[in-house]
Residue, then its C-alpha position, 0 to 999 in steps of 0.5 A: m875971609i873964611r866963615y865957619e858955621f855949626l849946623k846942628d840940624q844938619n849934623m855938621s860944621a861948614a866953612y864958606d868963602g862968601d856964599t860957597q861952601i868949601g868944607v864940611c865936617q859931618y857927624v852921626v849921633t849915636d848912643q855913644g856920642w857924636a861920631i865924626v864920619h867925614t871931613e872934606v875941604l875943596p882942594e884949592y883951599g887945602g893947607q889953610g887949617i880949615a879942616r882942622n877948624l871944622v873938626l875942632m868946632v864939632s868937638d867944642e860943640a859936643e863938649k858944650e853939650g857934654v857929649p863924647v866925640i868919636p873920631v871915625c874918619s882918618y882926619a878926625k882921628k889925626v886931629l883929636g888923637 
């Protein structure tokens, strides 16, 4: 079972399989909002929608805080575009 966590103090969302981190979506806080700069999932976990869930988690948390999201990485642009 894949577990997702939003780690605001580390500016990222992360996915875990047990204790192993298998994916991240990292963002940078700017004057304009949260810029999603990197999304990555281990290749063996590809095709399960994990990266998409990580991007959407960051986007949802930003929305809760009233902060705009700026997709910078190509995958975040694809998901949020």
